[in-house]
N, C-alpha and C positions, 0 to 999 in steps of 0.2 A: 383826508381821513380825520375823524373827530376824536379819536382815541378810545372809542367805545367799540365793543364787539356786538355784532348783530345777533339777534335771538337765533336765527337759522344757523349761524356759525357755532354758537354755544351748543345747540342740539346736535349738530354733526360731530362736534368734538366729543360730547358725552357718549354718543353712539359708538364712535371709534374706540374710545377708552374701554367701553363695555365689551366690545367685540375682541379687542386685544387681550382682555383679561380672561375671556372664555372662547378661545379659538375652536374648541370642540363643538360649539353650538352652530348649527348650519342656518342658512337663510330662512328656511321654512320654520324652524323652531323660533327664531327671532320674531318672525311675523306672527306666529301663534302667541308668543308671549306678549307682544305689543297689543294684539287684539284682546287678549284676556284682560290686560291692564285697562284698556279702554272700556270694556264691559263692566269691570268692577267700579270704575270711576262713574259711569252712567248710573249704575244701581245706587251708588252712594249719593249721587246728586238727586235722584228721584226720591230716595228715602228722606233726604234733607227737606225737600219740598213737602212731602207728606207730613213730616214732623211739624214744620212751620204752619201748615194748614190746620193741623189738629190743635196746636197751641192757640192759633188765632180764634178758633171756635170755642176755646175755653175747656177743652176736654183733656182728661188725663189719659195715659196709655190704658189704664184699667177700664175707663169708661168706653174708650174706642174699642177695646177688646170685647167688652160686653155687647156692644152694638153689632159687632161682626161675628160673635160666637166663636172667638178664638182666645188664646191665652194672651196675657200681657207680655209674656216673653216673645211670643210670635210678633206682636205689634213692634216690640223693640227691634227684632231682627229685620223687619220690613223697613223701619226707619233708619237703621244703620246700613242698609244696602247689603245685608248679609244673605238675603233671600231674594231671588229674582223670579218669584212665582207670579206671573202676570195675572192669573186669576185672582190671587189674594190681593195683589196691588190694585187691581181694578175695583174689587169689592171695597177695599179700604178707601180709595179715592171717592167712590160713590157714597160711602158712609159719611164722608166729610163734605158732601155736596159738590164734588168735583167729578170730572170725567177723564179717564185715561184712554187715549186713542193710540193706535199704531198706524204709522204711515210708512209706506214703501216708497223710497226715493230712487228713481232710475233716470239718469241723465238730468233732464230738466223737468221731468214729470214727478208728481206726487200723487200716490194712490193710497187712499185711506183704506186700511185693511179691517180694522175693528175699532 
């Protein structure tokens, strides 16, 4: 043993502590919470990339909003991952010269949806 704790062991320990602190929460609820957290993280990451692309193109949020016909506040929401409206994110990506695609992954297959 090297004196270090593996990441898997740290995650299991944290999960165990959370469950002991909230015994009233069932397995289905824990799974739903975990999935919701994963989706929030993905939205935040996509927003981060959209913000980076906008800045690389030298646009302000106001200029991007004008191109899209939306408010600057809406652009901010998209960039912060606070809105997961795929239509708006796809339009924003297109305004920046990018393309947002959806891919369904099943086993070892990848199916492009849109």
